[in-house]
Structures are given as structure tokens and as C-alpha cells.
C-alpha positions in Angstrom: 27.5 18.6 10.1 24.9 17.6 12.6 22.3 19.5 10.8 23.1 17.8 7.4 23.2 14.4 8.9 19.9 15.1 10.7 18.3 15.9 7.3 19.7 12.6 5.9 18.3 10.7 8.8 14.9 12.4 8.5 14.6 11.7 4.8 15.7 8.1 5.0 13.6 7.4 8.1 10.5 8.9 6.4 11.2 6.7 3.4 11.4 3.5 5.5 8.2 4.3 7.4 6.1 5.6 4.5 7.3 3.3 1.7 9.4 0.4 3.1 11.6 -1.7 0.9 10.6 -5.2 0.0 12.4 -8.2 -1.6 11.6 -8.5 -5.3 12.5 -11.7 -7.2 12.5 -11.4 -11.0 12.8 -14.9 -12.7 14.8 -15.0 -15.9 14.5 -17.5 -18.8 15.2 -21.2 -18.4 18.7 -22.3 -19.3 20.1 -25.7 -20.3 23.3 -26.6 -18.5 26.1 -27.6 -20.9 27.4 -31.1 -21.1 24.8 -33.0 -19.2 22.7 -36.0 -20.0 20.1 -35.3 -17.4 16.8 -33.6 -18.0 17.8 -30.5 -16.0 16.8 -26.9 -16.5 18.2 -24.0 -14.5 16.0 -20.9 -13.8 18.2 -18.0 -12.8 16.6 -15.1 -11.0 17.5 -11.6 -10.1 16.8 -10.6 -6.5 16.8 -6.9 -5.4 15.2 -4.5 -3.0 12.4 -2.3 -4.3 9.7 0.0 -3.1 6.5 1.4 -4.7 7.8 4.9 -5.2 11.5 4.3 -5.2 12.2 6.7 -8.1 10.6 9.6 -6.2 12.6 8.9 -3.0 15.8 8.6 -5.0 15.0 11.8 -6.8 14.5 13.6 -3.4 17.8 12.2 -2.0 19.8 12.9 -5.3 18.2 16.4 -5.6 19.2 17.3 -2.0 22.7 16.0 -2.5 23.0 17.8 -5.8 22.1 21.1 -4.2 24.7 20.5 -1.5 27.3 19.7 -4.2 26.4 22.9 -6.1 26.6 25.0 -2.9 30.0 23.4 -2.1 31.2 24.2 -5.6 30.1 27.8 -5.2 31.9 28.1 -1.9 35.1 26.6 -3.4 34.8 29.1 -6.3 34.3 32.1 -4.0 37.3 31.2 -1.9 39.7 30.3 -4.7 41.8 33.4 -4.5 42.4 33.5 -0.7 46.0 33.9 0.1 48.0 33.3 3.2 47.4 31.1 6.2 45.2 31.5 9.2 48.2 31.6 11.5 50.5 34.6 11.1 
């Protein structure tokens, strides 16, 4: 477990150092609020974290986790027919 957690920490730390996340604000279209007599417009915006090469980093993380999942499925399949308990 320590080894797997160390790999996660190494990958995520490298991501933060090499390609840090930044706040990205995407403005949306102006909206008129309903039932008002005033000259008011509302500009909603979408705020999220982004990085320059986020898709690459997510691909690395998902690829690694996918390989772990496949390995876990393989181990579960190989041990499916074990009978008995460890304590006799």
C-alpha cells in the first residue's frame, strides 16, 4: 500500500510542480432577470481549475489507475475457486 500511495504522491506532486493549476473564469451570455423594471443585466460565469496540459496529466493518472484495476480483476479471477479458510 505504501508503494502505491507513493506513486500517487509522486505523480500528483510532479503535476503540481511542473504544470500547476490556475483559476479559470469563463463568462457566459448576458441574462435579463425576470419581472424587473430596472435596467439590469446579469452575467453568469463558470469558474473552475485548469492547467495547460490537464488532459495529459489526467490520462497518466487514469491510465495508472486503470492498470491497477485490471491487475486487481486478474487477481480476483485467479483466486475465484479457492476453497476453505486460512484457519483450520
